[in-house]
C-alpha positions as CSV (number, residue, x, y, z in Angstrom):
1,M,9.3,3.6,-20.7
2,A,6.8,6.9,-20.6
3,G,3.9,6.1,-18.5
4,G,4.9,2.6,-18.0
5,L,3.3,1.6,-20.1
6,D,4.6,-1.6,-23.0
7,P,4.6,-0.1,-26.5
8,S,2.3,-3.2,-27.1
9,A,-0.5,-1.9,-25.7
10,T,-0.4,1.5,-27.4
11,K,-1.3,0.6,-30.7
12,G,-4.5,1.1,-32.0
13,Q,-4.8,4.5,-30.1
14,S,-4.9,7.8,-31.0
15,A,-2.5,9.9,-31.0
16,A,-4.1,11.9,-27.9
17,M,-5.1,9.2,-26.1
18,R,-1.3,8.6,-25.8
19,F,-1.1,11.9,-25.3
20,F,-3.3,11.7,-21.7
21,E,-1.9,8.0,-21.1
22,N,1.9,9.3,-21.4
23,L,1.5,12.5,-19.3
24,F,3.6,10.9,-16.1
25,D,4.5,8.0,-14.9
26,P,2.9,5.9,-12.3
27,F,5.5,3.5,-11.4
28,T,8.3,6.9,-10.6
29,P,9.5,6.3,-7.0
30,A,9.1,9.0,-4.2
31,R,11.9,11.0,-2.9
32,G,12.2,10.6,0.8
33,R,9.4,9.4,3.4
34,P,5.9,10.5,3.2
35,P,5.5,13.3,5.8
36,S,2.7,13.1,8.7
37,G,1.3,17.1,7.4
38,F,-1.4,16.1,4.7
39,W,-0.7,19.2,2.0
40,A,3.0,17.3,2.6
41,F,1.7,14.0,2.4
42,M,0.4,14.6,-1.1
43,R,3.2,16.4,-2.7
44,W,4.8,13.6,-2.0
45,A,2.3,11.6,-2.8
46,Y,2.1,13.1,-6.4
47,S,5.3,14.8,-7.0
48,G,5.9,14.4,-10.4
49,T,2.5,14.5,-11.8
50,G,2.7,18.6,-11.1
51,R,2.8,19.5,-15.6
52,A,-0.7,16.6,-15.9
53,I,-2.4,18.3,-12.9
54,K,-1.8,21.9,-13.9
55,L,-2.8,21.4,-17.0
56,Q,-6.5,19.3,-15.6
57,A,-7.0,22.6,-13.5
58,V,-6.7,24.9,-16.8
59,V,-9.0,22.7,-18.8
60,S,-11.6,22.3,-15.6
61,V,-11.3,26.7,-14.9
62,A,-12.0,26.9,-19.6
63,F,-15.1,24.2,-18.7
64,G,-16.7,26.3,-16.7
65,L,-16.0,29.4,-18.6
66,S,-17.4,27.7,-21.6
67,D,-21.0,27.0,-19.8
68,I,-21.2,30.9,-19.2
69,V,-20.0,31.6,-23.3
70,A,-23.0,28.9,-24.2
71,A,-25.4,30.6,-21.2
72,W,-24.2,34.5,-22.9
73,C,-24.3,33.1,-26.9
74,V,-28.0,32.3,-26.2
75,G,-29.0,36.0,-24.3
76,L,-27.6,37.2,-27.6
77,I,-29.5,35.5,-30.3
78,V,-32.3,36.3,-28.0
79,D,-31.6,40.1,-27.9
80,R,-31.3,39.5,-31.9
81,V,-34.9,38.1,-31.9
82,E,-36.5,40.3,-29.5
83,M,-35.0,43.1,-31.0
84,V,-35.5,42.7,-34.7
85,G,-37.7,40.2,-35.1
86,A,-38.0,37.0,-37.6
87,A,-37.6,39.4,-40.8
88,G,-33.9,40.1,-40.0
89,F,-32.7,37.8,-38.0
90,F,-29.8,36.7,-40.6
91,S,-29.7,40.1,-42.3
92,G,-25.5,41.6,-40.5
93,Y,-25.1,38.7,-38.2
94,G,-24.0,36.4,-39.9
95,L,-20.4,36.4,-39.1
96,T,-21.7,36.1,-35.0
97,L,-23.5,33.4,-36.0
98,A,-20.5,31.5,-37.5
99,L,-19.1,32.0,-34.2
100,I,-21.1,30.8,-31.8
101,I,-21.4,28.0,-34.3
102,V,-17.7,27.4,-33.7
103,F,-17.7,27.5,-30.0
104,M,-21.2,25.3,-30.0
105,L,-19.3,22.8,-32.3
106,V,-15.7,23.1,-32.7
107,I,-14.3,24.7,-29.2
108,R,-16.4,23.5,-26.4
109,P,-16.0,19.7,-28.0
110,L,-12.2,20.4,-27.7
111,I,-12.3,21.5,-23.9
112,M,-15.1,18.5,-23.1
113,M,-12.6,15.5,-24.6
114,A,-10.0,16.9,-23.1
115,Q,-11.2,17.3,-20.0
116,A,-12.4,13.4,-20.9
117,G,-8.7,12.1,-21.2
118,M,-7.7,14.1,-18.5
119,N,-10.2,12.1,-16.1
120,T,-10.3,8.9,-17.5
121,L,-6.9,8.6,-19.2
122,A,-4.2,10.7,-17.1
123,L,-5.4,11.7,-13.5
124,G,-8.1,8.9,-13.1
125,P,-5.8,6.0,-13.5
126,G,-2.5,7.8,-13.2
127,L,-3.2,9.2,-9.3
128,T,-4.4,5.7,-8.1
129,H,-1.5,3.8,-9.0
130,I,1.0,5.9,-7.8
131,G,0.0,6.3,-4.6
132,I,-1.1,2.2,-4.2
133,W,2.8,2.2,-6.2
134,R,4.6,4.8,-3.3
135,L,2.8,3.8,-0.9
136,H,3.8,0.0,-0.8
137,N,7.3,1.1,-1.6
138,H,7.1,3.0,1.7
139,T,5.8,0.5,3.9
140,L,7.9,-2.6,2.8
141,G,10.2,-0.1,4.8
142,Q,9.0,-1.1,7.9
143,D,11.2,-3.0,10.7
144,M,9.3,-6.2,11.8
145,A,7.5,-4.6,14.7
146,Y,5.5,-3.1,12.2
147,F,3.6,-5.5,11.2
148,E,3.7,-7.7,14.1
149,N,2.3,-5.4,16.1
150,D,-1.4,-4.8,13.2
151,F,-3.3,-7.0,11.1
152,T,-1.8,-7.3,7.1
153,G,-5.7,-7.3,6.4
154,R,-6.0,-3.8,8.1
155,L,-2.5,-2.5,6.9
156,A,-3.3,-3.5,3.3
157,Q,-6.4,-2.2,3.3
158,K,-5.0,1.5,4.1
159,Q,-2.6,1.0,1.5
160,M,-5.9,0.7,-1.2
161,Q,-8.5,3.1,0.3
162,T,-5.8,5.6,1.0
163,A,-4.4,5.8,-2.2
164,T,-7.7,6.1,-3.8
165,A,-9.2,8.7,-1.6
166,L,-5.9,10.8,-2.2
167,G,-6.6,10.7,-6.0
168,D,-10.6,11.5,-5.4
169,V,-9.4,14.0,-3.0
170,V,-7.3,15.6,-6.3
171,M,-9.6,14.8,-9.1
172,E,-12.9,16.2,-6.8
173,S,-10.7,19.7,-6.1
174,L,-9.7,20.2,-9.9
175,N,-13.3,18.8,-11.2
176,A,-15.7,20.6,-8.5
177,L,-13.5,23.6,-6.6
178,T,-11.5,24.9,-9.8
179,F,-14.9,24.6,-12.6
180,G,-17.0,25.3,-10.2
181,V,-15.3,28.7,-8.8
182,A,-14.6,29.0,-12.2
183,M,-18.1,28.9,-13.5
184,A,-19.5,30.9,-9.7
185,L,-17.3,33.8,-11.2
186,G,-17.7,33.5,-14.5
187,A,-22.0,34.5,-13.8
188,I,-21.3,37.2,-11.2
189,A,-19.3,39.0,-14.0
190,L,-21.3,38.0,-16.3
191,L,-25.0,38.8,-14.3
192,G,-23.0,42.1,-13.2
193,V,-21.9,43.6,-16.6
194,A,-26.5,43.4,-17.4
195,D,-27.5,44.7,-13.8
196,W,-25.4,44.9,-11.3
197,R,-28.0,44.1,-9.1
198,L,-28.5,40.2,-10.3
199,G,-24.4,40.4,-9.7
200,A,-25.1,41.0,-6.3
201,V,-27.8,39.1,-5.7
202,L,-25.5,35.9,-7.0
203,G,-23.2,37.0,-4.7
204,L,-25.3,37.1,-1.7
205,W,-26.7,33.1,-2.4
206,L,-22.8,32.4,-3.0
207,G,-21.5,33.6,0.2
208,L,-24.7,31.7,2.4
209,Y,-23.8,28.9,0.0
210,V,-20.2,28.6,1.5
211,L,-21.3,29.5,5.0
212,V,-23.1,25.4,4.7
213,L,-20.0,24.6,3.3
214,R,-18.1,25.6,5.8
215,W,-20.8,24.6,8.9
216,G,-21.0,21.5,7.4
217,L,-17.8,20.0,5.9
218,P,-15.4,20.3,8.3
219,R,-17.7,17.6,10.5
220,I,-18.4,15.8,7.8
221,R,-14.0,15.9,7.2
222,A,-14.0,13.9,11.2
223,R,-16.7,11.6,10.4
224,G,-15.5,10.3,7.4
225,R,-11.4,9.9,9.3
226,A,-13.2,8.0,11.8
227,R,-15.4,5.3,9.6
228,A,-12.3,5.0,7.5
229,E,-10.5,3.7,10.4
230,A,-13.5,1.6,11.2
231,R,-13.9,0.3,7.5
232,A,-10.6,-1.2,8.1
233,G,-10.9,-2.4,11.4
234,I,-13.5,-5.4,9.4
235,S,-11.1,-5.6,7.2
236,G,-8.5,-6.9,10.2
237,Q,-10.8,-8.6,11.2
238,L,-11.8,-10.4,8.3
239,V,-8.6,-11.7,7.0
240,D,-7.3,-12.6,10.4
241,S,-10.1,-15.3,11.0
242,L,-10.3,-15.5,7.0
243,S,-5.8,-17.2,7.2
244,N,-6.0,-18.7,9.9
245,M,-10.1,-21.0,9.6
246,A,-7.7,-24.7,10.1
247,T,-7.2,-23.3,13.7
248,V,-11.1,-21.5,13.2
249,K,-12.3,-25.2,12.2
250,L,-9.4,-27.5,14.5
251,F,-11.4,-25.4,17.6
252,A,-14.7,-25.2,16.4
253,H,-15.0,-21.8,17.0
254,E,-16.6,-20.0,14.3
255,G,-19.3,-18.4,16.6
256,G,-16.2,-16.4,18.5
257,E,-14.4,-15.1,15.4
258,L,-18.6,-14.5,14.1
259,A,-19.3,-12.4,17.8
260,A,-15.3,-10.9,16.8
261,A,-17.1,-9.6,13.2
262,H,-20.3,-8.2,14.2
263,G,-18.0,-6.3,16.4
264,A,-15.6,-5.0,14.0
265,L,-19.6,-4.4,11.6
266,A,-21.4,-2.5,15.0
267,R,-18.5,0.0,14.8
268,F,-18.1,0.7,11.5
269,R,-22.4,0.6,11.4
270,H,-22.0,3.4,14.6
271,A,-19.2,5.4,12.5
272,A,-21.3,5.5,9.3
273,L,-24.6,6.5,10.1
274,A,-22.3,9.4,12.2
275,F,-21.4,9.8,8.6
276,G,-24.8,9.5,6.7
277,R,-26.4,11.8,9.9
278,M,-24.1,14.4,9.0
279,T,-24.3,14.3,5.3
280,F,-27.8,14.4,5.6
281,A,-28.5,17.5,7.1
282,F,-26.0,19.2,5.0
283,R,-28.1,17.8,1.5
284,V,-31.3,19.6,3.2
285,A,-29.6,22.8,3.4
286,I,-27.8,23.0,-0.1
287,A,-31.0,21.3,-1.2
288,V,-32.5,24.5,0.1
289,L,-30.4,26.6,-1.2
290,S,-30.5,25.7,-4.3
291,G,-34.5,25.9,-4.3
292,L,-34.0,29.7,-3.4
293,L,-31.2,30.6,-6.4
294,P,-33.9,30.5,-9.5
295,I,-36.6,32.5,-7.6
296,F,-33.9,35.1,-6.5
297,L,-32.8,35.3,-9.6
298,I,-35.5,35.2,-12.2
299,G,-38.0,37.2,-10.3
300,L,-35.6,39.9,-10.9
301,S,-34.7,39.7,-14.1
302,V,-38.5,39.6,-15.2
303,W,-38.5,42.2,-13.1
304,L,-35.6,44.2,-14.3
305,W,-37.8,43.3,-18.2
306,Q,-41.2,44.8,-16.9
307,V,-39.6,48.0,-15.7
308,G,-37.6,47.9,-18.7
309,Q,-34.1,47.9,-17.6
310,A,-33.9,44.4,-19.7
311,G,-34.0,43.2,-22.1
312,A,-35.4,39.4,-22.9
313,G,-32.0,38.3,-22.8
314,V,-31.0,38.8,-19.7
315,I,-33.8,36.5,-18.2
316,A,-32.4,33.9,-20.7
317,V,-29.1,34.3,-19.1
318,A,-30.6,34.7,-15.8
319,A,-32.4,31.2,-16.2
320,L,-29.9,29.7,-17.7
321,I,-27.9,30.6,-14.8
322,A,-30.2,29.8,-12.4
323,A,-30.5,26.5,-13.5
324,R,-26.9,25.5,-13.7
325,L,-26.0,26.8,-10.7
326,G,-29.2,25.2,-9.2
327,A,-28.5,21.3,-10.2
328,M,-24.7,22.4,-10.1
329,S,-24.8,23.5,-6.8
330,G,-26.2,19.9,-5.2
331,W,-23.7,18.2,-6.9
332,F,-20.9,21.0,-6.2
333,S,-22.0,20.3,-2.2
334,F,-21.9,16.5,-2.7
335,M,-18.4,16.5,-5.0
336,L,-16.9,18.6,-1.7
337,M,-19.0,16.2,0.4
338,G,-17.4,13.2,-0.7
339,L,-13.8,15.5,-0.9
340,F,-13.8,16.6,2.6
341,S,-15.1,12.5,3.5
342,N,-12.4,11.0,1.7
343,I,-9.6,14.1,3.3
344,G,-11.0,12.2,6.7
345,T,-9.9,8.7,4.8
346,V,-6.6,10.3,4.1
347,E,-5.8,11.6,7.6
348,D,-6.7,8.3,9.0
349,G,-4.5,6.3,6.8
350,I,-1.3,8.9,6.5
351,A,-1.7,8.0,10.8
352,T,-0.4,4.3,9.8
353,L,1.0,4.3,7.1
354,A,3.2,7.1,7.5
355,R,5.5,6.3,10.1
356,P,8.9,6.2,9.0
357,P,10.3,3.3,9.9
358,A,12.0,2.1,13.0
359,L,14.7,0.4,11.5
360,D,16.8,2.2,8.4
361,D,19.7,2.3,7.0
362,A,21.9,4.6,8.2
363,P,22.5,7.9,5.8
364,D,26.0,6.9,5.1
365,A,25.5,3.1,5.3
366,V,27.2,1.1,2.5
367,D,26.9,-2.5,0.6
368,I,29.5,-4.7,2.0
369,G,29.4,-6.9,-1.1
370,R,29.6,-10.6,-0.5
371,A,30.8,-11.7,2.8
372,K,33.7,-14.0,3.9
373,G,30.9,-14.3,6.8
374,A,32.7,-14.2,10.5
375,V,30.2,-13.4,12.3
376,A,30.4,-11.7,16.3
377,F,28.2,-10.8,18.8
378,E,30.1,-8.3,21.6
379,G,28.1,-7.4,25.3
380,V,24.5,-7.5,22.9
381,H,21.5,-6.6,24.7
382,Y,17.2,-7.3,23.2
383,H,14.2,-7.1,25.3
384,Y,10.8,-7.5,24.4
385,G,8.4,-5.6,25.4
386,A,7.6,-2.2,28.1
387,N,8.7,-5.3,31.4
388,G,11.8,-6.4,29.5
389,G,11.3,-10.2,29.0
390,G,13.2,-12.3,27.3
391,G,15.9,-11.3,24.3
392,L,19.4,-11.1,24.9
393,A,21.6,-10.0,27.5
394,G,25.0,-9.1,27.6
395,F,25.6,-11.9,24.6
396,D,29.2,-12.6,23.2
397,L,29.4,-14.8,20.3
398,A,32.7,-15.1,18.0
399,V,31.9,-17.8,14.5
400,A,34.4,-18.0,12.4
401,P,34.1,-17.6,8.5
402,G,33.7,-21.1,7.5
403,E,32.2,-22.9,10.9
404,K,29.1,-24.9,11.3
405,L,27.9,-23.9,15.0
406,A,24.5,-24.5,16.7
407,L,23.3,-22.5,19.1
408,V,21.1,-24.6,21.9
409,G,18.7,-23.3,24.7
410,R,15.7,-23.7,26.5
411,T,12.3,-22.0,25.0
412,G,12.7,-18.6,25.0
413,A,16.7,-18.9,26.0
414,G,17.1,-16.3,22.9
415,K,18.7,-18.6,20.0
416,S,15.8,-17.1,17.2
417,T,16.2,-13.3,19.0
418,A,20.2,-13.6,18.1
419,L,18.7,-14.3,14.3
420,S,16.5,-12.2,14.3
421,L,19.2,-9.2,15.2
422,L,21.9,-10.8,13.3
423,M,19.8,-9.8,10.2
424,R,19.1,-7.4,11.8
425,L,15.6,-7.4,11.4
426,R,15.7,-6.0,14.9
427,D,18.4,-3.4,16.3
428,V,20.0,-4.6,19.4
429,E,19.7,-2.0,22.2
430,A,23.2,-2.3,23.8
431,G,26.6,-3.9,22.1
432,R,26.6,-4.6,18.3
433,I,27.0,-7.1,15.5
434,T,29.7,-7.6,13.0
435,L,29.9,-9.2,9.7
436,D,33.8,-9.7,8.8
437,G,34.3,-6.7,11.3
438,Q,31.9,-4.4,10.6
439,D,28.9,-3.0,11.8
440,I,25.8,-4.2,10.6
441,R,23.7,-0.7,11.8
442,R,27.1,1.3,9.2
443,L,25.3,-1.8,6.6
444,S,22.5,-1.0,3.9
445,Q,20.1,-3.8,4.8
446,A,19.4,-5.1,1.5
447,S,23.2,-5.9,0.7
448,L,23.6,-7.6,4.3
449,R,20.8,-9.6,4.1
450,R,21.9,-10.8,0.9
451,N,25.0,-12.0,3.1
452,F,22.9,-15.1,4.2
453,A,19.9,-17.7,3.9
454,M,17.5,-18.2,6.0
455,V,15.2,-21.3,6.7
456,T,12.6,-21.4,9.8
457,Q,10.1,-24.3,11.4
458,D,7.2,-22.3,10.1
459,A,8.5,-21.7,6.4
460,Q,6.6,-18.9,4.3
461,M,5.3,-19.9,0.9
462,F,3.7,-17.1,-1.4
463,N,0.3,-18.1,-3.4
464,R,2.5,-18.3,-6.7
465,S,3.9,-21.5,-8.4
466,V,6.9,-23.3,-6.7
467,R,9.8,-22.4,-9.7
468,D,8.5,-18.7,-8.1
469,N,8.6,-19.6,-4.7
470,I,11.9,-21.7,-5.3
471,R,13.9,-18.7,-7.1
472,Y,12.8,-16.0,-4.5
473,G,16.4,-17.4,-3.0
474,R,18.0,-16.1,-6.6
475,P,15.8,-14.3,-9.5
476,E,18.1,-15.1,-12.1
477,A,18.6,-18.6,-11.7
478,D,18.1,-21.0,-14.4
479,E,15.6,-23.7,-14.5
480,A,18.4,-26.1,-14.2
481,A,19.5,-24.8,-10.9
482,V,16.3,-23.9,-9.7
483,R,16.1,-28.4,-10.1
484,A,19.1,-29.3,-9.2
485,A,18.6,-27.0,-5.4
486,C,15.5,-29.0,-4.9
487,E,17.2,-32.2,-5.7
488,A,19.7,-31.1,-3.0
489,A,16.7,-30.4,-1.0
490,E,14.7,-33.6,-1.7
491,A,11.9,-32.4,-3.1
492,L,12.4,-32.9,-6.6
493,E,10.4,-35.8,-6.5
494,F,6.2,-34.5,-4.7
495,I,7.1,-31.4,-6.5
496,D,6.9,-33.1,-10.2
497,G,4.0,-34.7,-7.9
498,L,2.0,-31.4,-8.2
499,V,-1.2,-30.2,-9.8
500,D,-3.3,-27.3,-8.6
501,H,-7.1,-27.2,-8.8
502,K,-6.0,-25.0,-12.3
503,G,-4.6,-28.4,-13.6
504,R,-0.8,-26.2,-13.3
505,R,2.4,-29.2,-12.6
506,G,5.5,-29.1,-11.1
507,M,7.1,-26.5,-10.9
508,D,3.8,-24.5,-12.5
509,A,1.8,-25.3,-9.9
510,H,0.6,-22.6,-7.4
511,L,1.3,-23.2,-3.8
512,G,-1.7,-21.1,-2.3
513,E,-2.1,-18.9,0.4
514,R,1.0,-19.5,2.5
515,G,1.6,-22.8,1.0
516,V,-1.1,-24.4,2.6
517,R,-1.0,-27.1,-0.6
518,L,1.7,-28.8,0.7
519,S,2.8,-30.8,4.5
520,G,5.0,-29.3,7.0
521,G,7.4,-31.3,5.0
522,Q,7.2,-30.5,1.9
523,R,6.9,-27.1,2.6
524,Q,10.6,-27.1,4.8
525,R,11.8,-29.0,2.0
526,V,11.2,-26.0,-0.9
527,A,12.3,-23.6,1.8
528,L,15.5,-25.4,1.6
529,A,15.8,-25.6,-2.2
530,R,15.1,-21.6,-2.0
531,A,18.3,-21.4,0.8
532,I,20.5,-23.5,-0.9
533,L,19.9,-21.8,-4.4
534,R,20.2,-18.6,-2.4
535,D,23.8,-19.7,-2.3
536,A,24.4,-17.4,-0.1
537,P,27.8,-17.1,2.4
538,V,26.0,-17.7,5.4
539,L,22.7,-20.0,6.1
540,L,21.2,-19.8,9.1
541,L,18.5,-23.3,9.9
542,D,16.4,-22.0,12.2
543,E,14.4,-25.2,13.6
544,A,15.3,-26.3,9.5
545,T,14.4,-29.8,9.8
546,S,11.7,-30.3,12.4
547,A,8.7,-31.4,10.3
548,L,10.7,-33.4,8.4
549,D,10.7,-37.4,9.1
550,S,14.3,-38.9,10.0
551,E,14.9,-41.2,6.8
552,V,14.8,-37.6,4.9
553,E,16.2,-35.5,7.1
554,A,19.3,-37.5,7.4
555,A,19.4,-37.8,3.3
556,I,19.0,-34.0,3.9
557,Q,21.7,-33.4,6.5
558,D,24.5,-35.1,4.6
559,M,23.6,-33.3,1.4
560,L,23.8,-30.1,3.1
561,D,27.1,-31.0,4.5
562,V,28.3,-31.2,1.1
563,L,26.6,-27.7,-0.3
564,T,27.2,-25.8,2.9
565,S,31.8,-26.6,1.9
566,G,32.8,-23.3,2.8
567,K,30.2,-21.8,4.1
568,T,29.0,-20.9,8.1
569,V,26.1,-22.6,9.0
570,I,24.1,-21.6,12.3
571,A,21.9,-23.7,13.6
572,I,19.4,-24.0,15.5
573,A,17.1,-27.2,16.9
574,H,15.9,-28.6,19.8
575,R,16.1,-32.4,18.2
576,L,20.1,-32.2,19.4
577,S,20.7,-35.3,17.0
578,T,20.0,-33.2,13.8
579,I,23.8,-30.6,14.9
580,A,26.0,-33.2,17.0
581,R,28.2,-33.2,14.5
582,M,28.7,-29.4,14.1
583,D,31.6,-27.7,14.8
584,R,30.3,-26.5,17.9
585,I,28.2,-26.5,20.1
586,V,26.4,-22.8,21.9
587,V,24.5,-23.6,24.7
588,I,22.6,-19.7,25.4
589,D,20.4,-20.1,28.8
590,A,18.8,-17.0,30.5
591,G,20.4,-14.6,26.7
592,R,23.7,-15.6,28.0
593,V,26.4,-17.9,26.5
594,A,26.6,-20.7,29.3
595,E,28.5,-23.7,27.0
596,A,30.3,-24.2,24.4
597,G,32.1,-27.4,23.1
598,S,31.9,-29.9,20.3
599,H,29.0,-32.8,22.0
600,A,30.9,-35.1,22.9
601,E,32.8,-32.5,24.8
602,L,29.7,-30.9,26.3
603,L,27.7,-34.3,27.3
604,A,31.3,-35.1,29.4
605,T,30.9,-31.8,31.1
606,G,27.6,-33.0,32.4
607,G,25.8,-29.0,32.6
608,I,23.2,-27.7,30.2
609,Y,23.4,-29.1,27.3
610,A,24.0,-32.6,28.5
611,G,21.2,-32.9,31.2
612,L,18.7,-31.9,27.4
613,W,20.3,-34.5,25.7
614,A,19.6,-36.9,29.0
615,R,16.1,-36.3,28.3
616,Q,15.8,-36.6,24.4
617,S,15.6,-40.4,23.2
618,G,18.4,-41.6,21.7
619,G,19.0,-43.6,18.6
620,F,17.9,-41.5,15.5
621,L,19.2,-41.7,12.8
622,G,22.9,-40.6,12.1
623,L,23.3,-40.4,15.8
624,E,26.2,-43.0,15.8
625,A,28.1,-41.7,13.0
626,A,27.8,-38.0,14.8
627,E,29.1,-39.4,17.9
């Protein structure tokens, strides 16, 4: 659908409006990755909009020249009055007047209408939208480390302000640069035809104007880049405080968060004042130049008229052009100042957003389809940070299709790292991981992850309806399948009783940011329902029932035994009673497999697992059955 618009949204609109709105589709995906250079980045962001941008340039040139033609028309009329007086004004002058009227009432309004359409219906809304769409699409493809090393609010702010600033750069270039250059060159030509000295004076003034621009705009650009970085820092700090408000309240640390916000705001104020000082000096210089122009042009034209070398029409044209250019110089410099400030903002955004993903699909990556569920770690090494702490070191493990396997070990042994590497949220440093015998680095990430359903201890929820959160596992699932998954996860009863702050009930109730309206156990049950609905061949459980009471946990374990029949299950749990019934238990220590066997076999060996078991109380629900 053209322009990404719903056809019903265009009812009652004129053909002209639809023309401008549908010049390009703002949801067209970009080609490749965003480059790091400014102009190359702009081409990446706006590929596919060339027709609209060229049309805007033509319209802006026409609009600038129309001002010169309007001044020329006024000069013609003044000269006619001076030459023939009132009595003979219309005699033999009808065609010229008719053409002037057609220009003023038809041609110039059409040019202005075209410019309004391009600004308000085509490029104005479209460029920002396509920029955000493409930047967000690229950002979603970044690896987990990218998001872990930055503020979420800062990244969101960077996307918004970079796309907005880039759109403004294009609009200001077309509206200010193209229009201004066309008008200035037209004015020099028109005045030069009247008298070369008028054209020379205007050319000299324009030269001084360009020198002031060359002095001020690069400095404004640099300060704009610093201001953008400081502004994004405020967003990151505020969002970090607000998104962790429960911790702030629990530790009574409002004062500390306020101090952190004060520091971020102080940095922004310093950058903003540096930008403001440069802007002030620049605008003062432009104001002085704007005052000089009418003095030079009008004074010279009056002198030429006095000595009989020009008519009164030349004075009128010089006055109109001087007034227009004088007023426009302030507006033009203000637009350019905004343009260079926005270029600085975009350059700052490029540094953060245009980074190539550290973890990407291979050029010849394949779609594995639905896997059988055979998983193997072969000599896998992975460490965190520059000091190489934690992670895995020579980790070997094979999981057969349909096997139920538990990973056990002390905190930091590498259990969660193994699952993260299996889903390719991170890449191994050495060795390889395979799914059905294929190296996961040779598979597309999307097809790889479609074969997994994962439930973590910190079950993540969107601020959307319960239904949307559960359907995240399988968006095409119908209502019956969603409710069946909720029932299997022992979640249906509390879901049906939910009511949000807007009165939405049950499956329609929204969960709040990160599922704040649910308890920890309720979030885990919703996450389990989502994993059940996904129906993937491999189920990964990372402390998936840690927030549940023993009775609910036992009921869910019984249901999972049925639902996971024929599926590969890899589970991590510190509550060892939850994994005692697994086919095989693997103990990880210092990033390697230290022990492996059934619950009874590992207890009999008296090793690490037996020690961990001894530290935990017996008598958990289901323990006797497991043993």
